[in-house]
C-alpha positions as CSV (number, residue, x, y, z in Angstrom):
1,M,9.1,8.7,-20.8
2,D,9.3,5.1,-19.5
3,D,9.3,4.4,-15.8
4,I,12.6,3.8,-14.1
5,G,12.8,0.5,-12.2
6,I,15.0,-0.1,-9.2
7,C,14.7,-3.3,-7.3
8,Y,16.0,-3.7,-3.7
9,R,16.3,-7.3,-2.4
10,F,17.1,-7.9,1.3
11,D,18.2,-11.5,2.0
12,L,17.9,-11.9,5.7
13,S,19.8,-14.1,8.1
14,D,16.7,-16.3,8.7
15,E,16.8,-17.2,4.9
16,T,13.8,-15.1,4.1
17,A,13.9,-12.2,1.6
18,E,12.1,-8.9,1.3
19,I,11.9,-7.5,-2.2
20,F,10.9,-4.0,-3.1
21,D,10.3,-3.1,-6.7
22,I,10.4,0.7,-6.9
23,Y,9.3,2.5,-10.1
24,L,10.0,6.1,-10.7
25,D,7.9,8.1,-13.2
26,G,10.4,8.9,-16.0
27,L,9.3,12.6,-16.1
28,T,8.5,13.6,-12.5
29,L,11.0,11.2,-10.9
30,E,8.5,10.4,-8.2
31,V,7.6,6.9,-7.0
32,V,4.7,5.5,-9.0
33,K,2.2,4.6,-6.3
34,S,-0.8,2.3,-6.5
35,E,-4.1,4.2,-6.0
36,D,-5.1,1.8,-3.2
37,I,-1.8,2.1,-1.3
38,E,-2.4,1.8,2.5
39,K,-1.8,5.0,4.4
40,P,-1.3,4.5,8.1
41,E,-2.3,7.1,10.7
42,W,1.3,8.1,11.3
43,A,1.6,9.2,7.7
44,K,-1.0,11.9,8.1
45,L,0.5,15.3,7.5
46,E,-0.4,16.7,10.9
47,F,1.1,13.8,12.8
48,K,4.4,15.1,14.0
49,Q,4.4,17.6,11.1
50,C,7.7,19.3,10.3
51,S,7.8,22.8,11.8
52,H,8.9,24.3,8.5
53,C,6.5,22.2,6.3
54,P,4.9,24.5,3.6
55,L,2.0,22.0,3.0
56,T,-1.4,22.1,4.5
57,S,-3.8,19.2,5.3
58,N,-6.4,20.8,3.1
59,T,-4.4,20.0,0.0
60,H,-2.1,17.3,1.3
61,P,-3.8,15.1,4.0
62,Y,-0.8,12.9,4.1
63,C,3.0,13.6,4.4
64,P,4.5,12.6,1.0
65,V,7.7,11.3,2.6
66,A,5.8,9.2,5.2
67,V,3.6,7.7,2.5
68,N,6.7,6.6,0.5
69,L,8.2,5.1,3.6
70,S,5.1,3.4,5.1
71,G,5.4,0.2,3.1
72,V,9.1,-0.2,4.0
73,I,8.5,0.4,7.7
74,G,5.7,-2.1,7.7
75,R,7.8,-4.9,6.2
76,L,11.2,-4.1,7.7
77,G,10.2,-2.7,11.1
78,N,11.0,-5.8,13.0
79,I,14.7,-6.0,12.0
80,C,17.5,-5.0,14.4
81,S,20.1,-2.4,13.2
82,H,23.1,-4.6,13.3
83,D,21.6,-7.7,11.8
84,E,23.7,-8.7,8.8
85,L,22.1,-9.3,5.4
86,D,22.9,-9.6,1.7
87,L,21.7,-6.7,-0.3
88,E,21.1,-6.8,-4.0
89,V,20.1,-3.7,-6.0
90,T,19.2,-4.0,-9.6
91,T,18.7,-1.2,-12.1
92,K,18.4,-1.3,-15.9
93,E,22.1,-0.6,-16.3
94,R,23.7,-2.6,-13.5
95,K,23.5,-4.7,-10.4
96,F,25.0,-4.0,-6.9
97,L,25.7,-6.7,-4.4
98,A,26.9,-6.2,-0.8
99,H,27.0,-8.0,2.5
100,T,26.2,-5.3,5.1
101,T,24.2,-4.3,8.1
102,A,20.4,-3.9,8.0
103,Q,20.6,-0.2,9.0
104,R,23.1,0.6,6.2
105,A,21.1,-1.3,3.6
106,I,17.8,0.2,4.6
107,S,19.3,3.6,4.8
108,S,20.3,3.4,1.1
109,M,16.7,2.6,0.1
110,L,15.2,5.3,2.4
111,G,17.4,7.9,0.7
112,L,16.0,6.9,-2.6
113,L,12.4,6.9,-1.4
114,I,12.7,10.3,0.4
115,A,14.2,12.0,-2.6
116,T,11.4,10.7,-4.8
117,S,8.5,11.5,-2.5
118,G,7.3,14.8,-3.9
119,C,8.1,16.7,-0.7
120,P,9.0,20.3,-1.5
121,Y,12.2,20.0,0.5
122,T,13.4,16.7,-1.1
123,N,12.5,17.5,-4.8
124,F,16.0,19.1,-5.2
125,L,17.5,15.6,-4.8
126,K,15.7,14.1,-7.8
127,P,18.7,14.3,-10.1
128,M,20.7,12.1,-7.8
129,A,17.7,9.7,-7.4
130,R,17.7,9.4,-11.2
131,F,21.3,8.2,-11.1
132,H,20.9,6.3,-7.8
133,L,24.0,5.0,-6.2
134,P,23.3,2.4,-3.5
135,L,25.4,2.4,-0.4
136,A,27.1,5.6,-1.4
137,S,29.9,6.7,0.9
138,D,30.2,10.2,2.3
139,E,32.8,11.0,-0.3
140,D,30.4,9.7,-3.1
141,T,27.6,11.9,-1.8
142,I,29.7,15.0,-1.5
143,F,30.9,14.7,-5.1
144,R,27.4,13.9,-6.4
145,A,25.5,16.5,-4.4
146,V,27.9,19.4,-5.3
147,G,28.0,18.2,-8.9
148,M,24.2,18.1,-9.1
149,Y,23.9,21.5,-7.6
150,L,26.4,23.1,-9.9
151,Q,24.7,21.5,-13.0
152,A,21.5,23.2,-11.8
153,Q,23.3,26.5,-11.7
154,Y,24.5,26.0,-15.3
155,F,20.9,25.5,-16.5
156,L,19.8,28.5,-14.5
157,R,22.4,30.6,-16.1
158,K,21.4,29.3,-19.6
159,D,17.8,30.5,-18.8
160,G,19.1,33.9,-17.9
161,K,18.6,33.5,-14.2
162,E,21.1,34.2,-11.4
163,E,23.4,31.3,-10.6
164,D,24.8,30.5,-7.1
165,L,28.4,29.3,-7.3
166,S,28.9,29.9,-3.6
167,L,26.9,26.8,-2.8
168,K,24.8,28.7,-0.2
169,G,21.6,27.3,-1.7
170,L,23.0,23.8,-1.3
171,T,23.7,24.5,2.3
172,K,20.1,25.6,2.8
173,I,18.7,22.5,1.0
174,Y,20.6,20.2,3.5
175,E,19.6,22.3,6.5
176,N,15.9,21.8,5.6
177,L,16.5,18.1,5.0
178,H,18.0,17.8,8.4
179,Q,14.9,19.2,10.0
180,L,12.7,16.9,7.9
181,N,14.7,13.8,8.8
182,N,14.3,14.6,12.5
183,M,10.6,14.6,12.3
184,I,10.4,11.6,10.0
185,A,12.5,9.7,12.6
186,E,9.8,10.5,15.1
187,R,7.1,9.0,12.9
188,I,9.2,5.9,12.4
189,R,9.8,5.5,16.1
190,Y,6.1,5.5,16.6
191,S,5.5,2.7,14.0
192,A,8.5,0.4,13.9
193,L,8.8,-2.5,16.3
194,K,12.6,-2.6,16.3
195,D,15.4,-0.1,15.6
196,A,16.7,-0.8,12.1
197,P,14.4,1.6,10.2
198,V,14.9,4.6,12.6
199,N,18.7,4.0,12.9
200,A,18.8,3.7,9.1
201,L,17.3,7.2,8.9
202,I,19.7,8.5,11.6
203,L,22.6,7.1,9.6
204,L,21.3,8.8,6.5
205,D,20.9,12.1,8.4
206,L,24.5,12.0,9.8
207,F,25.8,13.2,6.5
208,T,22.8,15.5,5.9
209,S,23.6,17.4,9.1
210,L,27.3,17.6,8.3
211,M,26.9,18.8,4.7
212,P,26.9,22.6,5.5
213,F,30.2,22.2,7.4
214,V,31.6,20.0,4.6
215,I,30.8,22.7,2.0
216,E,32.4,25.4,4.2
217,D,35.4,23.6,5.6
218,H,36.3,20.4,3.7
219,L,35.4,20.7,0.1
220,D,38.9,21.9,-0.7
221,E,40.1,18.4,0.3
222,I,39.1,17.1,-3.1
223,R,40.5,20.1,-5.0
224,F,43.5,18.1,-6.1
225,L,41.3,16.0,-8.3
226,Y,40.8,19.0,-10.6
227,E,44.5,19.8,-11.0
228,P,44.5,19.2,-14.7
229,Y,42.0,22.0,-15.1
230,F,44.3,24.5,-13.3
231,S,47.4,23.4,-15.3
232,Q,45.8,24.1,-18.7
233,S,47.8,26.6,-20.7
């Protein structure tokens, strides 16, 4: 399968631009990395390693999430959270344009890079990364995450495996992501000069931490969208 290209362009207030050409392997949906990519000390697996991490330094000397983010932090680590910028995201199918804050723009790209890192806890997000939606709202993410998970259950059932329509598994996925985000934030605090990257991750994690409660208490708020299915004769 062909690689999937996604370009993030940040036009900064000082009239400079930072451009990130991200390529995902069409089969694995992981970021295609150069073999000589620089790996900083703070990307080593054992540096502020997640307490629930299933990896060992013998097989994975570097944290896959940290490696994916290292290039971003190095180039955007001196930007303040509320600096305004123009964001342009280009995919094969469409182009997104927005004037927004640095933390929101960076948060969108971090979400993509985390999902495609190869971390065992983020691999579940690869379907959403394949159909990446920049600057997704909370409502967008709820709809996409639940839809993604239920599609997975459909395929599990087709394979004769037990499906989970209660969404308990999705809750667990987001609980693990919340733990991961907390430790990745610690890595970023160590490396970034200013606050935009770490606040971008905190912004991303706000929804991650709320997802279990959204599933349990608020999913019914969008039930009305499906009324035509209930009114079928």
